[in-house]
C-alpha positions in Angstrom: 103.2 95.0 121.9 101.7 98.2 120.6 101.8 97.2 116.9 100.2 93.8 117.6 97.4 95.5 119.5 96.9 98.0 116.7 96.7 95.2 114.1 94.0 93.5 116.3 91.9 96.6 116.2 91.6 96.3 112.4 92.2 98.6 109.5 89.0 100.7 109.9 90.1 101.7 113.5 93.2 103.4 111.9 91.4 105.2 109.1 91.8 102.8 106.2 88.1 102.8 105.4 85.6 100.0 105.5 87.8 97.4 103.7 88.8 95.0 106.5 92.0 93.7 105.1 95.5 94.5 106.3 97.9 94.8 103.3 101.7 95.2 103.7 101.4 98.8 102.4 98.8 99.6 105.1 100.8 97.9 107.9 103.9 99.8 106.7 101.9 103.1 106.8 100.7 102.2 110.3 104.3 101.6 111.5 105.3 105.0 110.1 102.4 106.7 111.9 103.1 104.9 115.2 106.9 104.7 115.3 108.1 107.1 112.7 110.2 104.3 111.1 109.8 103.3 107.5 110.2 99.7 106.4 110.2 98.1 103.0 107.3 95.8 102.2 109.6 92.8 102.7 110.7 94.2 106.1 107.1 94.7 107.0 106.3 91.1 106.0 109.1 89.9 108.3 107.7 91.9 111.2 104.2 90.5 110.5 105.6 86.9 110.5 107.4 87.5 113.8 104.1 88.7 115.3 102.4 85.5 114.2 100.5 86.9 111.3 100.4 84.9 108.0 99.6 85.7 104.4 96.0 85.0 103.7 93.7 85.5 100.7 90.4 86.8 101.9 87.2 85.0 100.9 85.0 87.2 98.8 81.4 86.7 99.8 78.3 88.5 98.9 76.8 90.8 101.5 73.4 89.2 100.8 74.7 85.7 101.6 72.3 83.7 103.8 74.3 81.0 105.7 71.1 79.3 107.0 69.7 78.9 103.5 73.1 77.5 102.3 73.2 74.9 105.1 69.6 73.8 104.3 70.4 73.6 100.6 73.6 71.5 101.2 71.7 69.2 103.6 68.5 68.7 101.6 68.6 69.8 97.9 72.2 68.9 96.9 72.0 65.2 98.0 68.7 64.8 96.2 70.3 66.2 92.9 73.2 63.8 93.2 71.0 60.7 92.8 
């Protein structure tokens, strides 16, 4: 499907800036651009559900986050502090 492929490309590929989250408003705008059909936000949610997309709350993480340091801290420092 053309819409499913467009959603997989991500919001930035369709001019929605660097924020990498699809919102119902953005998907609705994308549908208008691609198919010249306007849906309500509820109608857009139904389409997303039929395509296999679910509502998700994005995890907000710092850009500076160091996954390796976190793993090391959890493995070594945290257990020592629990004693």
